C-alpha positions as CSV (number, residue, x, y, z in Angstrom):
1,M,27.9,-15.2,26.8
2,S,26.2,-13.9,23.7
3,L,24.7,-10.5,22.8
4,P,21.3,-9.9,21.3
5,R,20.6,-9.1,17.6
6,K,19.9,-5.4,17.3
7,L,18.3,-3.5,14.4
8,K,21.1,-1.7,12.8
9,N,19.3,-0.4,9.7
10,F,16.1,-0.9,7.7
11,N,14.1,0.1,4.7
12,M,10.4,0.0,3.7
13,F,8.9,-0.6,0.2
14,G,5.4,0.2,-0.9
15,D,4.2,-1.5,-4.1
16,G,7.9,-2.0,-5.1
17,E,8.9,1.6,-4.5
18,S,11.8,2.1,-2.1
19,Y,11.2,4.5,0.8
20,L,14.9,4.6,1.7
21,G,15.7,7.9,3.4
22,Q,12.0,8.8,3.7
23,V,10.8,6.2,6.3
24,A,11.5,7.3,9.8
25,S,10.1,4.4,11.8
26,V,7.9,1.3,11.5
27,K,5.7,-0.5,14.1
28,L,5.4,-3.9,12.6
29,P,2.1,-5.8,13.2
30,V,1.7,-7.2,16.7
31,L,0.8,-10.9,16.5
32,T,-2.0,-11.5,19.0
33,R,-4.5,-14.4,19.4
34,A,-8.2,-14.0,20.0
35,M,-8.7,-15.9,23.2
36,E,-12.0,-16.8,24.9
37,E,-12.1,-17.6,28.6
38,Y,-13.8,-21.0,29.4
39,R,-14.5,-22.8,32.6
40,G,-16.5,-26.0,32.5
41,G,-17.9,-28.2,35.2
42,G,-15.2,-30.0,37.1
43,M,-12.5,-27.5,36.1
44,N,-10.7,-25.8,39.0
45,G,-10.3,-22.5,37.0
46,P,-10.7,-21.0,33.6
47,I,-8.5,-21.6,30.6
48,K,-8.3,-19.5,27.5
49,I,-9.5,-21.1,24.2
50,D,-7.7,-20.0,21.1
51,M,-10.2,-18.6,18.6
52,G,-7.7,-17.6,15.9
53,Q,-5.7,-14.7,14.9
54,N,-6.6,-11.1,15.7
55,G,-6.4,-8.4,13.1
56,L,-3.0,-7.2,11.8
57,E,-1.9,-3.6,11.5
58,I,1.3,-1.8,10.6
59,E,2.1,1.8,11.4
60,S,4.7,3.6,9.3
61,K,6.1,7.1,10.0
62,F,7.7,9.1,7.2
63,G,9.8,12.2,7.3
64,G,7.3,14.2,5.3
65,F,4.7,14.4,2.6
66,M,4.5,11.4,0.2
67,R,2.3,11.6,-2.9
68,S,2.8,7.9,-3.8
69,V,1.3,6.8,-0.4
70,L,-1.6,9.2,-0.8
71,R,-2.4,7.5,-4.2
72,Q,-2.8,4.2,-2.4
73,Y,-5.5,5.5,-0.2
74,G,-9.0,4.0,-0.7
75,V,-8.0,0.9,-2.7
76,T,-11.0,-1.4,-3.0
77,R,-9.3,-4.7,-2.5
78,H,-8.4,-6.0,0.9
79,N,-4.8,-6.7,-0.3
80,G,-4.5,-3.7,-2.6
81,V,-1.2,-2.3,-1.1
82,Q,1.9,-4.4,-0.7
83,L,4.4,-3.4,1.9
84,R,7.8,-4.9,2.5
85,Y,10.0,-4.2,5.5
86,A,13.7,-5.2,5.3
87,G,15.8,-5.1,8.5
88,A,19.4,-5.8,9.2
89,Y,19.8,-7.2,12.8
90,Q,23.4,-7.6,13.9
91,R,25.0,-9.2,16.9
92,D,27.9,-7.2,18.4
93,D,29.7,-10.3,19.7
94,T,30.1,-12.1,16.4
95,G,29.2,-9.4,13.9
96,A,26.7,-11.7,12.2
97,V,23.9,-10.0,10.4
98,D,20.4,-11.5,10.0
99,A,18.2,-10.3,7.2
100,V,14.6,-10.0,8.6
101,E,11.9,-9.4,6.0
102,V,8.2,-8.9,6.6
103,V,5.9,-8.8,3.6
104,M,2.4,-7.5,4.2
105,R,-0.6,-6.9,2.0
106,G,-3.6,-4.7,3.0
107,R,-5.0,-1.3,2.6
108,H,-4.4,2.0,4.4
109,E,-6.9,2.6,7.2
110,E,-5.6,6.0,8.2
111,I,-3.3,8.7,6.8
112,D,-2.3,11.3,9.4
113,M,-0.6,14.3,7.8
114,G,0.5,15.6,11.2
115,D,0.6,19.2,12.3
116,A,1.4,21.9,9.8
117,K,3.7,24.5,11.3
118,A,6.4,26.2,9.3
119,G,9.9,25.2,10.5
120,D,8.7,22.2,12.4
121,D,8.9,18.5,11.6
122,T,6.2,17.3,9.2
123,E,6.0,13.7,10.1
124,F,3.5,11.7,8.0
125,T,1.9,8.6,9.7
126,V,0.1,5.8,7.9
127,K,-1.8,2.9,9.5
128,T,-2.4,-0.1,7.3
129,A,-4.8,-2.9,8.0
130,C,-3.2,-6.1,6.7
131,S,-4.9,-9.3,5.4
132,Y,-1.6,-11.0,4.7
133,Y,1.7,-11.3,6.7
134,K,4.9,-13.2,6.1
135,L,8.0,-13.0,8.3
136,S,11.2,-14.5,7.0
137,V,14.7,-14.6,8.6
138,N,17.6,-15.1,6.2
139,G,15.3,-16.3,3.5
140,V,13.5,-18.9,5.7
141,V,9.8,-18.3,6.2
142,E,9.1,-18.4,10.0
143,I,5.5,-17.2,10.1
144,E,2.9,-16.8,7.3
145,I,-0.6,-15.6,8.0
146,D,-3.2,-15.2,5.2
147,L,-6.5,-14.3,6.9
148,V,-8.7,-14.5,3.8
149,N,-7.4,-17.9,2.7
150,M,-7.3,-19.4,6.2
151,I,-3.6,-20.1,6.1
152,E,-1.4,-20.0,9.2
153,I,2.1,-21.5,9.0
154,V,4.5,-21.2,11.9
155,G,7.9,-22.8,11.8
156,G,6.9,-24.8,8.7
157,V,3.8,-26.3,10.4
158,D,0.5,-25.5,8.7
159,R,-1.7,-25.0,11.7
160,L,-5.0,-24.6,9.9
161,S,-4.7,-27.5,7.3
162,E,-7.1,-29.7,9.3
163,Q,-9.7,-26.9,9.7
164,R,-9.5,-26.2,5.9
165,R,-10.0,-29.9,5.2
166,A,-12.9,-30.0,7.6
167,V,-14.7,-27.1,5.9
168,G,-13.9,-28.3,2.4
169,T,-11.4,-25.7,1.2
């Protein structure tokens, strides 16, 4: 029997700045496909046709006010803010640690300063719309999605290469 890999610690970086000790939690982008239901003549039921990747969003929560994050707000480029998540996932049966890294580029869609009340927690929440996503485990790229450049690589397989060739890019 084996035990699962559990997150034991993590850090976030924004444009190269470490948020160690300031980042409270991270909700990494949920990978979802845009699916369209289709049922043609002679089919006994519908199937879902894969229409590509849905949007990507990360939500980060910080322990309090962060001026450097505020200064990233309103960047004009779709990939103007680079974020990097670094997580240490450990198995309690073997002690082995996997380094999980997610690199994202995008821009902040929402900055929620939270409730201001003296003596209470001042959690600061940021939602970032991402145009680029790369997940690596122990230095090996597992998933890379570049929405603008029509790149989707999963497990080393470039799933959009034929479509890029077909449209001349």
